[in-house]
SERO-4910 file (N, C-alpha, C, O; in steps of 0.05 Angstrom, whole numbers):
BEGIN
 pado doro    nc1    nc2    nc3   cac1   cac2   cac3    cc1    cc2    cc3    oc1    oc2    oc3
  Met    A    741   -495    426    766   -506    436    783   -517    413    773   -530    394
  Thr    A    809   -511    414    827   -520    393    834   -549    397    831   -560    418
  Gln    A    842   -562    375    849   -589    376    872   -594    395    874   -616    407
  Ile    A    890   -574    397    914   -577    414    905   -579    444    915   -596    459
  Lys    A    886   -562    451    876   -562    479    862   -588    485    866   -600    506
  Leu    A    844   -597    466    831   -622    471    850   -646    473    847   -664    489
  Lys    A    870   -645    455    890   -666    458    905   -665    484    912   -686    496
  Gln    A    911   -641    494    924   -638    521    907   -650    543    917   -664    561
  Ile    A    880   -646    542    862   -657    562    863   -688    562    865   -702    583
  Leu    A    860   -698    537    860   -727    534    887   -740    542    887   -761    555
  Ile    A    908   -727    536    934   -738    543    936   -739    574    946   -758    585
  Asn    A    927   -717    588    928   -718    617    912   -740    628    921   -755    645
  Leu    A    887   -744    619    869   -764    630    879   -792    623    880   -810    640
  Ile    A    886   -796    598    895   -823    590    921   -831    605    924   -853    615
  Ser    A    940   -812    606    965   -819    619    961   -825    648    974   -843    658
  Asn    A    944   -811    661    937   -817    690    926   -845    691    934   -861    708
  Ser    A    907   -852    674    896   -880    674    917   -901    670    918   -922    684
  Leu    A    934   -896    652    956   -916    645    975   -918    669    985   -939    675
  Lys    A    980   -895    682    999   -893    704    989   -911    727   1006   -924    740
  Phe    A    964   -912    732    953   -925    755    937   -951    749    922   -961    765
  Thr    A    942   -961    725    931   -987    717    953  -1008    715    970  -1004    698
  Pro    A    953  -1028    731    974  -1048    730    974  -1063    703    954  -1063    689
  Gln    A    995  -1076    697    997  -1092    673    975  -1113    672    969  -1126    692
  Gly    A    963  -1115    648    941  -1134    646    914  -1120    647    894  -1132    640
  Gly    A    913  -1095    657    889  -1081    659    881  -1068    633    892  -1074    612
  Trp    A    862  -1050    634    853  -1036    608    846  -1007    613    841   -999    636
  Val    A    847   -992    592    838   -964    591    820   -961    567    827   -969    545
  Lys    A    796   -949    571    777   -945    550    769   -916    548    765   -902    568
  Val    A    767   -907    523    758   -879    518    733   -880    501    733   -893    480
  Thr    A    712   -866    510    687   -866    494    679   -837    490    688   -819    505
  Cys    A    662   -833    469    652   -807    464    624   -809    453    618   -825    435
  Ala    A    606   -791    463    578   -792    455    567   -764    455    575   -747    470
  Glu    A    546   -760    437    531   -735    438    505   -738    451    490   -757    446
  Gln    A    498   -719    467    472   -718    480    465   -691    492    482   -678    504
  Asp    A    439   -683    488    429   -659    500    446   -635    494    451   -619    512
  Gly    A    455   -632    469    469   -608    462    498   -607    470    511   -585    468
  Glu    A    510   -629    479    537   -629    488    551   -655    479    537   -675    473
  Val    A    577   -655    480    593   -679    475    604   -688    501    615   -672    516
  Arg    A    602   -714    507    610   -726    531    632   -746    525    628   -765    510
  Ile    A    656   -742    538    678   -760    534    686   -773    560    689   -760    580
  Cys    A    689   -799    560    697   -814    585    722   -829    582    725   -841    561
  Val    A    739   -828    601    764   -843    602    761   -862    627    760   -853    649
  Arg    A    758   -888    623    755   -907    643    778   -926    645    791   -932    624
  Asp    A    784   -936    668    807   -956    672    799   -977    692    780   -973    707
  Ser    A    814   -998    692    810  -1020    711    832  -1018    733    839  -1039    745
  Gly    A    843   -995    738    866   -991    755    860   -992    786    840  -1004    795
  Val    A    878   -981    801    877   -984    830    855   -967    842    849   -971    866
  Gly    A    843   -948    827    823   -932    838    831   -910    856    855   -906    860
  Ile    A    812   -895    867    818   -871    884    800   -874    910    777   -881    908
  Ala    A    811   -868    932    797   -869    956    774   -848    955    778   -827    943
  Lys    A    751   -853    966    727   -837    964    733   -809    976    724   -789    964
  Gln    A    748   -807    997    754   -782   1009    772   -764    993    773   -740    997
  Asp    A    787   -776    974    806   -760    958    793   -749    932    804   -732    919
  Ile    A    769   -759    925    758   -751    899    751   -721    898    757   -707    878
  Pro    A    740   -709    920    734   -681    918    759   -662    915    756   -639    907
  Lys    A    783   -673    921    808   -657    919    823   -662    893    844   -650    889
  Leu    A    813   -679    876    827   -688    853    836   -666    834    858   -667    823
  Phe    A    819   -645    831    824   -624    812    837   -599    825    839   -578    812
  Asp    A    845   -601    850    860   -580    863    890   -580    852    901   -601    846
  Lys    A    901   -556    851    929   -554    842    947   -567    862    945   -565    886
  Phe    A    967   -581    849    988   -593    864    979   -616    882    995   -625    900
  Thr    A    955   -624    879    946   -647    894    958   -673    885    959   -678    861
  Gln    A    968   -688    903    981   -714    898    971   -735    918    968   -729    942
  Phe    A    966   -759    908    956   -779    926    975   -803    926    992   -806    909
  Gly    A    972   -820    944    991   -843    948    982   -868    932    988   -890    941
  Arg    A    968   -864    910    961   -887    893    986   -900    883   1006   -887    875
  Lys    A    985   -927    882   1009   -940    872   1001   -961    851    981   -975    853
  Ala    A   1017   -963    830   1012   -983    809   1040   -992    800   1056   -975    792
  Gly    A   1045  -1018    801   1072  -1027    793   1092  -1017    811   1090  -1022    835
  Pro    A   1114  -1002    801   1135   -991    816   1126   -969    835   1140   -962    854
  Gly    A   1102   -958    829   1092   -936    848   1094   -910    835   1116   -900    830
  Glu    A   1072   -897    828   1071   -872    817   1055   -853    835   1036   -861    847
  Lys    A   1064   -829    836   1049   -809    853   1030   -794    835   1033   -793    810
  Gly    A   1009   -782    848    985   -772    838    986   -754    813   1002   -759    795
  Thr    A    969   -735    812    963   -722    786    976   -694    784    976   -683    762
  Gly    A    986   -683    805   1000   -657    802    982   -636    790    959   -632    799
  Leu    A    993   -624    769    978   -601    757    958   -610    734    941   -595    726
  Gly    A    962   -635    723    948   -642    699    918   -640    701    905   -629    683
  Leu    A    907   -649    723    877   -649    725    867   -620    730    846   -612    720
  Ala    A    882   -606    745    874   -577    750    874   -562    724    856   -546    719
  Ile    A    895   -565    707    896   -552    681    874   -561    664    861   -544    651
  Ser    A    868   -585    662    846   -596    646    820   -585    655    803   -577    639
  Lys    A    815   -584    680    790   -571    690    788   -542    682    766   -533    676
  Gly    A    810   -527    683    809   -499    676    801   -495    647    785   -479    641
  Ile    A    814   -511    629    808   -510    601    779   -517    595    766   -503    579
  Ile    A    770   -537    607    742   -547    602    722   -526    612    701   -522    600
  Glu    A    727   -515    635    707   -495    646    708   -469    630    688   -455    629
  Gln    A    732   -462    617    732   -439    600    715   -443    576    706   -423    564
  Gln    A    710   -467    568    693   -473    545    664   -479    554    649   -490    538
  Arg    A    657   -473    579    631   -478    590    624   -507    593    601   -515    591
  Gly    A    644   -523    597    641   -552    601    645   -559    631    650   -543    649
  Arg    A    642   -585    635    645   -596    663    663   -620    663    667   -633    642
  Ile    A    675   -626    686    692   -650    688    688   -662    717    687   -647    736
  Trp    A    686   -687    719    684   -701    745    695   -729    745    700   -740    724
  Ala    A    699   -740    768    711   -766    771    692   -784    788    679   -775    806
  Glu    A    692   -809    780    679   -830    796    698   -853    800    711   -862    781
  Ser    A    700   -863    824    720   -884    829    715   -896    857    702   -884    874
  Glu    A    725   -920    859    725   -934    885    751   -947    888    761   -960    869
  His    A    763   -945    911    789   -956    915    792   -985    908    777  -1001    919
  Gly    A    810   -992    890    813  -1020    882    795  -1029    859    797  -1052    851
  Lys    A    778  -1011    849    759  -1019    828    758  -1000    804    737   -998    790
  Gly    A    781   -988    799    783   -971    776    772   -943    778    761   -936    799
  Ser    A    775   -926    757    767   -899    757    753   -892    731    758   -905    711
  Lys    A    737   -872    733    723   -861    708    723   -831    710    711   -819    728
  Phe    A    736   -818    690    737   -790    689    719   -782    665    722   -793    643
  Thr    A    700   -763    669    681   -755    647    683   -724    645    683   -710    666
  Phe    A    683   -714    620    681   -687    616    661   -681    593    659   -697    574
  Thr    A    649   -658    595    630   -651    573    638   -624    562    650   -607    575
  Leu    A    631   -620    537    634   -595    523    610   -588    507    598   -606    495
  Pro    A    602   -563    506    578   -557    492    584   -559    462    605   -551    452
  Lys    A    563   -570    447    566   -572    419    563   -545    405    546   -529    411
  His    A    580   -541    386    578   -516    370    571   -524    341    580   -544    331
  Ser    A    554   -507    329    547   -511    302    572   -504    285    590   -489    293
  Thr    A    572   -515    259    594   -508    241    594   -478    237    616   -466    235
  Glu    A    572   -465    236    570   -436    233    583   -422    255    596   -401    250
  Glu    A    580   -431    280    592   -418    303    622   -422    302    637   -403    308
  Leu    A    631   -447    295    659   -451    293    673   -435    271    695   -425    273
  Phe    A    658   -432    249    668   -415    227    672   -387    235    692   -375    228
  Lys    A    653   -376    251    655   -348    260    679   -346    278    694   -326    277
  Lys    A    683   -366    296    705   -365    314    733   -366    300    751   -352    307
  Tyr    A    734   -384    280    759   -387    264    765   -361    249    787   -352    248
  Val    A    743   -350    237    748   -325    222    757   -303    240    775   -288    233
  Asn    A    744   -301    264    752   -281    284    781   -284    292    796   -265    294
  Asn    A    790   -310    297    818   -315    304    835   -307    281    857   -296    286
  Gly    A    828   -312    256    844   -304    233    847   -274    230    867   -263    222
  Ile    A    824   -260    238    827   -230    238    847   -220    260    863   -202    256
  Lys    A    845   -233    283    863   -225    304    893   -229    297    910   -213    302
  Glu    A    898   -253    284    926   -259    275    934   -239    254    957   -230    254
  Ala    A    916   -233    235    924   -215    213    929   -187    225    949   -174    216
  Leu    A    913   -178    244    917   -153    257    944   -152    272    958   -132    271
  Lys    A    949   -173    285    975   -175    300    999   -175    283   1020   -163    290
  Asn    A    997   -189    260   1021   -193    243   1020   -176    218   1036   -179    200
  Asp    A   1001   -156    217    998   -139    195    996   -153    167   1009   -145    147
  Thr    A    980   -174    168    975   -189    144    947   -189    137    932   -172    148
  Lys    A    938   -207    119    908   -208    112    900   -237    114    916   -256    112
  Thr    A    873   -240    119    860   -267    122    837   -267    102    822   -247    101
  Ser    A    834   -289     87    814   -291     68    796   -316     75    805   -335     88
  Leu    A    772   -314     67    754   -338     71    737   -342     46    730   -324     31
  Leu    A    732   -369     42    715   -377     20    691   -392     29    693   -406     49
  Val    A    669   -388     16    646   -404     21    638   -418     -5    633   -406    -25
  Ile    A    637   -444     -4    629   -461    -27    602   -473    -21    599   -487      0
  Ser    A    583   -468    -38    556   -476    -33    544   -491    -56    549   -484    -79
  Ile    A    527   -511    -51    512   -525    -71    487   -511    -77    470   -507    -60
  Ala    A    484   -502   -102    460   -487   -110    435   -506   -111    438   -529   -118
  Asp    A    412   -494   -105    388   -509   -106    388   -535    -90    381   -556   -100
  Phe    A    397   -533    -66    401   -557    -50    376   -573    -46    377   -597    -46
  Asp    A    354   -560    -42    328   -574    -36    321   -591    -61    312   -613    -59
  Lys    A    325   -579    -84    319   -595   -109    338   -618   -112    330   -639   -122
  Leu    A    364   -614   -105    384   -636   -106    375   -660    -89    379   -683    -96
  Lys    A    364   -654    -65    355   -676    -47    333   -692    -60    329   -715    -52
  Gln    A    319   -683    -79    299   -698    -93    312   -716   -115    299   -735   -124
  Lys    A    336   -709   -122    348   -726   -144    367   -746   -132    371   -767   -144
  Leu    A    380   -739   -110    401   -758    -99    393   -766    -70    379   -750    -56
  Ser    A    400   -788    -61    395   -798    -33    412   -782    -14    433   -770    -22
  Asn    A    404   -781     11    420   -767     32    447   -780     35    467   -766     39
  Glu    A    448   -805     32    474   -820     35    493   -811     12    517   -808     16
  Lys    A    483   -808    -12    499   -800    -34    508   -771    -31    531   -765    -37
  Ile    A    490   -753    -22    497   -725    -18    519   -723      4    538   -708      1
  Asn    A    515   -738     26    534   -736     47    561   -747     40    582   -736     48
  Ser    A    562   -769     25    588   -779     16    601   -762     -5    626   -762     -7
  Thr    A    585   -747    -20    597   -729    -40    609   -705    -25    631   -696    -32
  Leu    A    595   -694     -5    605   -671     10    631   -679     25    650   -664     28
  Lys    A    631   -704     35    655   -714     50    679   -716     30    701   -707     36
  Asp    A    674   -726      6    695   -728    -13    706   -701    -22    730   -698    -26
  Met    A    687   -682    -25    695   -655    -32    712   -641    -11    731   -627    -17
  Lys    A    705   -646     14    720   -633     36    748   -646     36    768   -632     40
  Ala    A    751   -673     32    777   -685     31    793   -675      8    817   -671     11
  Leu    A    781   -672    -15    796   -662    -38    807   -633    -33    829   -626    -41
  Leu    A    791   -617    -20    800   -590    -13    823   -590      6    842   -576      1
  Glu    A    820   -606     27    842   -609     47    868   -617     34    889   -605     40
  Asn    A    867   -638     16    891   -649      4    903   -627    -15    927   -624    -16
  Asn    A    885   -613    -29    896   -594    -48    909   -571    -35    929   -561    -44
  Leu    A    897   -562    -12    910   -540      3    937   -548     15    956   -533     14
  Arg    A    939   -573     25    963   -582     37    985   -583     16   1007   -575     22
  Arg    A    978   -593     -8    999   -596    -29   1007   -568    -38   1031   -564    -44
  Ala    A    989   -549    -39    995   -523    -50   1010   -506    -30   1028   -491    -39
  Ser    A   1004   -507     -5   1017   -491     16   1020   -505     43   1007   -498     62
  Pro    A   1037   -525     44   1040   -541     68   1050   -524     92   1046   -532    115
  Gln    A   1062   -500     88   1071   -485    110   1050   -469    123   1055   -457    144
  Arg    A   1025   -467    113   1005   -451    123    987   -467    141    966   -477    133
  Ala    A    996   -469    166    982   -487    186    956   -473    194    939   -486    206
  Gly    A    951   -447    188    928   -434    195    903   -439    177    881   -430    184
  Asp    A    907   -452    155    886   -457    137    867   -478    150    875   -498    161
  Thr    A    840   -472    148    820   -489    160    797   -493    142    789   -475    127
  Ile    A    786   -518    142    763   -524    126    742   -537    143    748   -556    157
  Leu    A    717   -527    141    695   -536    157    672   -542    137    669   -528    117
  Gln    A    656   -562    143    634   -569    126    607   -573    141    606   -586    162
  Glu    A    586   -561    130    560   -565    142    538   -565    121    535   -546    105
  Phe    A    522   -587    121    500   -589    102    511   -584     73    526   -599     62
  Asn    A    501   -562     61    506   -558     33    530   -538     29    535   -529      6
  Glu    A    544   -532     50    564   -512     48    592   -522     60    594   -537     80
  Val    A    614   -512     47    641   -517     57    654   -490     62    653   -472     45
  Phe    A    665   -486     86    679   -461     93    708   -465     92    718   -484    103
  Val    A    723   -445     80    752   -447     79    764   -420     89    758   -399     79
  Ile    A    781   -423    110    794   -399    120    823   -400    112    836   -420    117
  Leu    A    833   -379     98    860   -379     88    876   -360    104    872   -336    102
  Ala    A    895   -369    119    911   -352    135    933   -337    119    944   -348    100
  Asn    A    939   -312    127    960   -298    113    956   -298     83    974   -304     67
  Cys    A    932   -292     75    925   -294     46    910   -270     37    888   -264     47
  Asn    A    921   -254     16    908   -230      7    887   -238    -14    884   -261    -21
  Lys    A    872   -218    -23    849   -224    -41    859   -237    -67    847   -256    -77
  Glu    A    881   -227    -79    891   -238   -105    897   -267   -102    889   -284   -118
  Asn    A    912   -274    -80    918   -302    -76    893   -320    -69    891   -343    -77
  Ala    A    875   -307    -54    850   -321    -49    834   -328    -73    822   -350    -75
  Leu    A    833   -310    -92    818   -315   -118    833   -335   -133    819   -351   -147
  Asn    A    860   -337   -133    873   -358   -147    868   -385   -133    865   -405   -147
  Val    A    867   -386   -107    861   -410    -93    832   -418   -100    827   -442   -105
  Glu    A    814   -399   -101    786   -405   -107    783   -419   -134    768   -438   -137
  Gln    A    797   -408   -154    796   -419   -181    809   -446   -182    799   -464   -196
  Arg    A    829   -450   -168    842   -478   -168    823   -497   -154    820   -519   -164
  Leu    A    812   -490   -133    793   -509   -118    768   -514   -136    759   -537   -138
  Ala    A    759   -493   -150    736   -497   -167    742   -518   -189    725   -535   -195
  Gln    A    766   -516   -199    773   -536   -220    776   -564   -210    768   -583   -223
  Val    A    787   -567   -186    790   -592   -173    762   -605   -168    757   -629   -172
  Leu    A    743   -588   -158    717   -598   -152    702   -605   -177    687   -625   -178
  Asp    A    706   -588   -198    692   -592   -225    701   -619   -235    685   -636   -244
  Asp    A    728   -624   -235    738   -650   -245    726   -673   -230    718   -693   -242
  Tyr    A    723   -671   -204    712   -692   -188    683   -697   -195    674   -720   -197
  Leu    A    667   -676   -199    639   -680   -206    635   -693   -233    618   -710   -238
  Val    A    653   -685   -252    652   -697   -278    657   -727   -276    644   -743   -289
  His    A    678   -734   -260    686   -761   -257    665   -778   -244    662   -801   -250
  Gln    A    650   -765   -227    629   -779   -211    602   -778   -226    581   -786   -216
  Asn    A    602   -768   -251    577   -764   -266    556   -747   -251    532   -753   -253
  Leu    A    566   -727   -237    548   -710   -222    547   -681   -232    533   -664   -221
  Ala    A    562   -676   -253    564   -649   -263    537   -637   -274    533   -613   -275
  Asp    A    519   -656   -281    494   -645   -290    473   -641   -268    451   -632   -272
  Lys    A    481   -650   -244    463   -649   -220    472   -629   -199    455   -617   -185
  Ile    A    498   -625   -197    509   -607   -175    521   -582   -187    539   -584   -203
  Lys    A    512   -559   -179    525   -535   -187    536   -520   -162    522   -515   -142
  Leu    A    560   -513   -164    573   -502   -141    576   -471   -144    581   -460   -166
  Leu    A    572   -457   -121    575   -427   -121    596   -421   -102    599   -433    -81
  Phe    A    612   -401   -109    635   -392    -92    632   -363    -83    624   -346    -99
  Gly    A    639   -358    -59    640   -331    -49    667   -327    -34    677   -346    -22
  Cys    A    678   -303    -37    703   -298    -26    704   -271    -13    692   -252    -23
  Ala    A    718   -269     10    721   -243     23    747   -243     36    758   -264     44
  Thr    A    759   -219     40    785   -215     52    785   -194     72    772   -173     68
  Tyr    A    799   -199     95    802   -178    115    829   -163    110    849   -177    106
  Pro    A    830   -137    111    809   -119    118    794   -107     94    776    -90     97
  Asp    A    800   -116     70    789   -105     46    758   -105     45    747    -85     37
  Asp    A    746   -127     53    717   -130     51    702   -127     77    678   -129     78
  Gly    A    717   -122     98    703   -119    124    723   -122    146    744   -134    142
  Ser    A    716   -111    170    734   -112    193    724   -130    215    737   -132    236
  Thr    A    701   -143    211    690   -162    232    684   -189    218    682   -190    193
  Asn    A    682   -209    233    675   -236    221    647   -236    208    643   -249    188
  Glu    A    628   -220    221    602   -219    210    601   -208    182    589   -219    164
  Arg    A    616   -185    179    616   -171    153    631   -188    131    624   -189    107
  Leu    A    651   -202    140    666   -218    121    649   -242    111    647   -248     87
  Ile    A    636   -255    130    620   -278    123    597   -268    106    590   -281     86
  Lys    A    584   -247    113    562   -236     96    571   -230     68    557   -235     48
  Lys    A    595   -219     65    606   -213     38    611   -238     24    603   -241      0
  Ala    A    624   -258     36    630   -284     23    605   -297     15    605   -310     -6
  Lys    A    583   -296     30    559   -311     24    542   -298      2    520   -306     -4
  Glu    A    552   -277    -10    538   -266    -33    542   -285    -56    530   -282    -77
  Leu    A    559   -305    -53    561   -329    -71    560   -323   -101    539   -326   -114
  Leu    A    582   -315   -111    584   -312   -139    593   -336   -153    613   -348   -146
  Pro    A    579   -345   -174    586   -370   -187    612   -367   -202    614   -349   -218
  Ile    A    632   -385   -197    656   -383   -212    656   -399   -237    668   -391   -257
  Phe    A    642   -422   -236    641   -438   -261    614   -451   -263    607   -467   -245
  Pro    A    598   -445   -283    572   -458   -287    576   -487   -296    593   -492   -313
  Val    A    562   -505   -285    564   -532   -294    549   -534   -321    526   -525   -324
  Pro    A    563   -545   -342    550   -545   -368    526   -563   -370    525   -584   -357
  Ser    A    506   -556   -385    483   -572   -388    491   -597   -404    509   -597   -420
  Pro    A    477   -619   -398    484   -644   -412    477   -641   -441    458   -629   -449
  Ala    A    495   -654   -457    489   -653   -486    464   -668   -494    457   -668   -517
***
């Protein structure tokens, strides 16, 4: 699911809660992971929904006579659209409420691994490149000898380092090419994945070298250059493959761009 669609769902649910919650009430949004899915709840202390109306909440053009303040009419298409988006992603949505005692809308979405999301983004990039007669490139940045690194650094230090590296990559890409909204960065364990929209092989290699230098400078500054060695892999559609599987396989051949110098 794209961030835009998730935002659309949350806007629908939160705006409904605000609409039917009188001044002085509250709206709460919570998110939790459980049993391979993400569960998001939007609760309010509003006027609630009559029990007989709950089964019809997600029908198109359904409106109810709930009133809050000056009086607002029901949900129209918002909930039906949200339900459709969620079910397309193999999720569920339902409502719990009692008239006069607030409402609770809950929806779930299956969790996807970063690898699955990476494949999905690469596939979307291929589709866009095919549609616009352009190219899409991807980079894989990996920490070499990750198991050995875990013996040298704590999990907390490794996680904070990966988080810093991802933030550096995001900031560098934005400064270099703010117009390229299709660029995406994902991070999982010892790898960071970068999808470069509308980017040919030559430009991708230039980006790769620039990012390598940025990360190298960071590792030196953090006194980690003698502990962490980064490997880079690069692949471009359609030069290196016509499917996401082939491109990812090509990129994961992980050619070292810069060896970390041995300590003096």
